RODO-2510 file (C-alpha; in nm, 4 decimals, decimal comma):
residues 256
     n   res          X          Y          Z
     1     x   -11,8764     4,8955    -3,4349
     2     x   -11,5954     4,6276    -3,4440
     3     x   -11,5701     4,4071    -3,7593
     4     x   -11,6807     4,0701    -3,7550
     5     x   -11,5292     3,7799    -3,9645
     6     x   -11,7978     3,8067    -4,1840
     7     x   -11,7027     4,1593    -4,2731
     8     x   -11,3504     4,1037    -4,3365
     9     x   -11,2156     4,0502    -4,6843
    10     x   -11,1144     3,7176    -4,7989
    11     x   -10,7521     3,6402    -4,7914
    12     x   -10,5836     3,4860    -5,0878
    13     x   -10,3649     3,1714    -4,9675
    14     x   -10,0256     3,1468    -5,1807
    15     x    -9,9443     2,8069    -5,1785
    16     x    -9,6046     2,8473    -5,3451
    17     x    -9,5448     3,0679    -5,0362
    18     x    -9,6565     2,7718    -4,8143
    19     x    -9,4454     2,5146    -4,9615
    20     x    -9,1442     2,7299    -4,9432
    21     x    -9,1998     2,7962    -4,5768
    22     x    -9,2502     2,4091    -4,5086
    23     x    -8,9505     2,3411    -4,7002
    24     x    -8,7232     2,6336    -4,5221
    25     x    -8,8748     2,4927    -4,1831
    26     x    -8,8188     2,1346    -4,2302
    27     x    -8,4670     2,1716    -4,3416
    28     x    -8,3615     2,4052    -4,0676
    29     x    -8,5301     2,1537    -3,8004
    30     x    -8,3477     1,8801    -3,9316
    31     x    -7,9947     2,0628    -3,9674
    32     x    -8,0690     2,1744    -3,5930
    33     x    -8,1748     1,8123    -3,4401
    34     x    -7,9156     1,6303    -3,6683
    35     x    -7,6376     1,9070    -3,5395
    36     x    -7,7693     1,9167    -3,1856
    37     x    -7,7466     1,5213    -3,1670
    38     x    -7,3997     1,4925    -3,3077
    39     x    -7,2712     1,7334    -3,0397
    40     x    -7,4947     1,5619    -2,7445
    41     x    -7,3553     1,2197    -2,8757
    42     x    -6,9653     1,3780    -2,8558
    43     x    -7,0324     1,4845    -2,5321
    44     x    -7,1282     1,2035    -2,3766
    45     x    -6,8949     0,9847    -2,5601
    46     x    -6,6083     1,2245    -2,3897
    47     x    -6,7396     1,2850    -2,0838
    48     x    -6,9044     0,9517    -1,9826
    49     x    -6,7247     0,7060    -2,2163
    50     x    -6,3715     0,8068    -2,1893
    51     x    -6,3649     0,8395    -2,5959
    52     x    -6,4072     0,4390    -2,5641
    53     x    -6,5842     0,3813    -2,9034
    54     x    -6,5912    -0,0136    -2,8386
    55     x    -6,7799     0,0639    -2,4663
    56     x    -6,9982     0,3370    -2,6423
    57     x    -7,1132     0,1434    -2,9536
    58     x    -7,1972    -0,1729    -2,7180
    59     x    -7,5626    -0,2739    -2,7545
    60     x    -7,6241    -0,1746    -2,4043
    61     x    -7,4328     0,1626    -2,3320
    62     x    -7,6410     0,2261    -2,0370
    63     x    -7,3854    -0,0463    -1,8258
    64     x    -7,1854     0,2533    -1,7594
    65     x    -7,2672     0,3367    -1,4126
    66     x    -7,2260     0,7254    -1,4460
    67     x    -7,4127     0,7251    -1,7646
    68     x    -7,6802     0,5185    -1,5885
    69     x    -7,7130     0,8082    -1,3792
    70     x    -7,7221     1,0702    -1,5929
    71     x    -8,0520     0,8844    -1,7347
    72     x    -8,2245     0,8743    -1,4202
    73     x    -8,2427     1,2570    -1,3800
    74     x    -8,6163     1,4098    -1,3937
    75     x    -8,4735     1,6990    -1,5611
    76     x    -8,3187     1,5272    -1,8385
    77     x    -8,4917     1,6373    -2,1544
    78     x    -8,3952     1,3668    -2,4077
    79     x    -8,5173     1,0441    -2,3381
    80     x    -8,2320     0,7829    -2,2221
    81     x    -8,2965     0,5584    -2,5422
    82     x    -8,2613     0,8168    -2,7712
    83     x    -7,9554     0,9570    -2,5558
    84     x    -7,8078     0,6207    -2,5965
    85     x    -7,8365     0,5963    -2,9856
    86     x    -7,6938     0,9248    -2,9959
    87     x    -7,3603     0,8067    -2,8117
    88     x    -7,3606     0,4777    -3,0713
    89     x    -7,3941     0,7309    -3,3655
    90     x    -7,1125     0,9694    -3,2086
    91     x    -6,8864     0,6395    -3,1744
    92     x    -6,9698     0,4899    -3,5274
    93     x    -6,8859     0,8637    -3,6517
    94     x    -6,5443     0,8044    -3,4962
    95     x    -6,5140     0,4933    -3,6172
    96     x    -6,5800     0,5636    -3,9768
    97     x    -6,3552     0,8948    -3,9547
    98     x    -6,0423     0,6722    -3,8638
    99     x    -6,1538     0,4522    -4,1730
   100     x    -6,1799     0,7700    -4,4039
   101     x    -6,5389     0,6666    -4,5055
   102     x    -6,7145     1,0087    -4,6281
   103     x    -7,0490     1,0165    -4,4522
   104     x    -7,1634     1,3909    -4,5887
   105     x    -7,4208     1,2188    -4,7862
   106     x    -7,6035     1,0035    -4,5119
   107     x    -7,8462     1,1719    -4,3122
   108     x    -7,8999     1,1094    -3,9225
   109     x    -8,1617     0,8744    -3,9695
   110     x    -7,9245     0,6838    -4,2092
   111     x    -7,6596     0,6709    -3,9508
   112     x    -7,9107     0,5577    -3,6626
   113     x    -8,0270     0,2576    -3,8875
   114     x    -7,6421     0,1667    -3,9174
   115     x    -7,5661     0,1543    -3,5594
   116     x    -7,7488    -0,1723    -3,5628
   117     x    -7,4638    -0,3392    -3,7671
   118     x    -7,1142    -0,4097    -3,6327
   119     x    -6,8244    -0,1181    -3,7008
   120     x    -6,6265    -0,3484    -3,9562
   121     x    -6,5565    -0,3508    -4,2862
   122     x    -6,9316    -0,5301    -4,4156
   123     x    -7,0673    -0,1844    -4,2727
   124     x    -6,8259     0,0293    -4,4823
   125     x    -6,9332    -0,1458    -4,8188
   126     x    -7,2990    -0,1064    -4,7079
   127     x    -7,2415     0,2516    -4,6798
   128     x    -7,0927     0,2852    -5,0285
   129     x    -7,3611     0,1369    -5,1630
   130     x    -7,5963     0,3170    -5,0293
   131     x    -7,4336     0,6820    -5,1178
   132     x    -7,3923     0,5317    -5,4876
   133     x    -7,7051     0,4256    -5,5288
   134     x    -7,8789     0,6990    -5,3155
   135     x    -8,0735     0,4885    -5,1050
   136     x    -8,3448     0,6098    -4,9023
   137     x    -8,3673     0,5175    -4,5164
   138     x    -8,6171     0,2442    -4,5940
   139     x    -8,4207     0,0779    -4,8360
   140     x    -8,0974     0,0891    -4,6265
   141     x    -8,3397    -0,0573    -4,3429
   142     x    -8,4510    -0,3332    -4,5665
   143     x    -8,0919    -0,4372    -4,6461
   144     x    -7,9679    -0,4186    -4,2697
   145     x    -8,2514    -0,6504    -4,1904
   146     x    -8,1630    -0,9005    -4,4639
   147     x    -7,8037    -0,8716    -4,3282
   148     x    -7,9319    -0,9322    -3,9760
   149     x    -8,1666    -1,2100    -4,0509
   150     x    -7,8618    -1,4090    -4,2340
   151     x    -7,6486    -1,3367    -3,9490
   152     x    -7,9001    -1,4871    -3,7010
   153     x    -7,9963    -1,7976    -3,9175
   154     x    -7,6017    -1,8590    -3,9806
   155     x    -7,5251    -1,9074    -3,6106
   156     x    -7,7401    -2,2458    -3,5619
   157     x    -7,6862    -2,2554    -3,1811
   158     x    -7,6673    -2,6156    -3,0131
   159     x    -7,9962    -2,6997    -2,8875
   160     x    -7,8414    -2,7948    -2,5527
   161     x    -7,6743    -2,4897    -2,5088
   162     x    -7,9540    -2,2822    -2,6062
   163     x    -8,1915    -2,4381    -2,3595
   164     x    -7,9608    -2,4049    -2,0718
   165     x    -7,9498    -2,0469    -2,1343
   166     x    -8,3140    -2,0062    -2,1854
   167     x    -8,3672    -2,1772    -1,8379
   168     x    -8,1201    -1,9543    -1,6788
   169     x    -8,2466    -1,6382    -1,8341
   170     x    -8,6091    -1,7434    -1,7143
   171     x    -8,4400    -1,8041    -1,3651
   172     x    -8,3054    -1,4735    -1,3642
   173     x    -8,6584    -1,3090    -1,4483
   174     x    -8,8457    -1,4957    -1,1795
   175     x    -8,5721    -1,3987    -0,9223
   176     x    -8,6111    -1,0316    -1,0421
   177     x    -8,9788    -1,0417    -1,0494
   178     x    -8,9658    -1,1819    -0,7018
   179     x    -8,7830    -0,9334    -0,5849
   180     x    -8,9471    -0,6341    -0,7375
   181     x    -9,1628    -0,3914    -0,5718
   182     x    -9,4769    -0,2858    -0,7559
   183     x    -9,6463    -0,1368    -0,4590
   184     x    -9,5974     0,2825    -0,4896
   185     x    -9,7600     0,4646    -0,2200
   186     x   -10,0058     0,7854    -0,3517
   187     x    -9,7832     1,0259    -0,1732
   188     x    -9,4893     0,9161    -0,3577
   189     x    -9,6866     0,9168    -0,6832
   190     x    -9,7932     1,2715    -0,6381
   191     x    -9,4720     1,4150    -0,5918
   192     x    -9,3309     1,2596    -0,8774
   193     x    -9,2793     1,4701    -1,1713
   194     x    -9,5202     1,4471    -1,4628
   195     x    -9,2716     1,3088    -1,6907
   196     x    -9,1587     1,0320    -1,4298
   197     x    -9,5312     0,9272    -1,3482
   198     x    -9,5769     0,8960    -1,7171
   199     x    -9,2989     0,6885    -1,7949
   200     x    -9,3886     0,4994    -1,4714
   201     x    -9,7284     0,4536    -1,6226
   202     x    -9,5949     0,3521    -1,9977
   203     x    -9,3866     0,1058    -1,8313
   204     x    -9,6016    -0,0834    -1,6141
   205     x    -9,8406    -0,1045    -1,9096
   206     x    -9,5769    -0,2584    -2,1308
   207     x    -9,5058    -0,5056    -1,8225
   208     x    -9,8543    -0,5782    -1,7971
   209     x    -9,8720    -0,6776    -2,1414
   210     x    -9,5341    -0,8480    -2,1750
   211     x    -9,6954    -1,0805    -1,8631
   212     x   -10,0020    -1,1287    -2,0364
   213     x    -9,8374    -1,2239    -2,3699
   214     x    -9,6047    -1,4599    -2,1906
   215     x    -9,8431    -1,6443    -2,0048
   216     x    -9,9932    -1,7205    -2,3177
   217     x    -9,6562    -1,8070    -2,4957
   218     x    -9,5822    -2,0340    -2,2047
   219     x    -9,8834    -2,2500    -2,2751
   220     x    -9,7651    -2,3054    -2,6431
   221     x    -9,3942    -2,3823    -2,5074
   222     x    -9,5228    -2,6001    -2,2453
   223     x    -9,7023    -2,8172    -2,5116
   224     x    -9,4081    -2,8165    -2,7091
   225     x    -9,1827    -2,9351    -2,4191
   226     x    -9,4396    -3,1873    -2,3863
   227     x    -9,4361    -3,3208    -2,7146
   228     x    -9,0299    -3,2965    -2,7179
   229     x    -9,0338    -3,4974    -2,3573
   230     x    -9,2468    -3,7617    -2,5493
   231     x    -8,9830    -3,8062    -2,8306
   232     x    -8,7127    -3,8531    -2,5927
   233     x    -8,8934    -4,1048    -2,4127
   234     x    -8,9659    -4,2991    -2,7259
   235     x    -8,5912    -4,2436    -2,8122
   236     x    -8,4932    -4,4025    -2,4743
   237     x    -8,7189    -4,7026    -2,5561
   238     x    -8,5818    -4,7816    -2,9153
   239     x    -8,2309    -4,7411    -2,7548
   240     x    -8,2951    -5,0287    -2,5058
   241     x    -8,4199    -5,2263    -2,7929
   242     x    -8,1421    -5,1880    -3,0155
   243     x    -7,8468    -5,0819    -2,7933
   244     x    -7,5136    -4,9758    -2,9258
   245     x    -7,2302    -5,2460    -3,0202
   246     x    -6,9442    -5,2866    -2,7403
   247     x    -6,7002    -5,0427    -2,8297
   248     x    -6,8747    -4,8517    -3,0745
   249     x    -6,9388    -4,4907    -2,9767
   250     x    -7,2662    -4,3570    -3,0358
   251     x    -7,3048    -4,0925    -3,2502
   252     x    -7,4228    -3,7468    -3,0896
   253     x    -7,6738    -3,5637    -3,3295
   254     x    -7,6589    -3,2199    -3,1358
   255     x    -7,4927    -2,9585    -3,3033
   256     x    -7,1982    -2,8162    -3,1169
***
């Protein structure tokens, strides 16, 4: 008669063996993923960006036609966003190597965070602080976010230029949406690969949420616009009451 589970002797679990196995597996997996990511990034940099680190490290590396076609392949095992990150890390590695910066103490996660910054002396200084201070990825991310926030707040763009750019972008979005085709026949969906169909479902859900969020935000922006238009009307009335003296150039209060 075969033994049941109740009749089997109790096996003692060696926690030290489990801990050692987890450490070994995690370290090996990290090394493998890191090595593979670097190799893929270098390959794409050489074969699709002609080793042009400025082009590959740009905010939108997909703009390269061949790379864009590569990302459209259904049988590509790496997500396009991940692939773009690998390329930017590879281009960053080239830049740091040219500047004789030692990056051996940095993990791939550290390097992935650093691509948010431009390849310049400020990045090099931050890397030195990170290595000397033995920063975790979270600490590095916090410092990068602080720098990006300061950079964003220091630009102070012109109100007129910003408004004009926003209107242009909204027009572009409306044009794209107007020309977009969201109708897909059932046969086409059935013939799609599972991954492509899942990706389509994900992006459609994201689009739906964005549209809903935009509708809510549009009401707030519309109210703000009404408020600003009221202030402009009041300013025009005040201007008519107290016109500038002849020969005196009115002061421009907008920033350029």
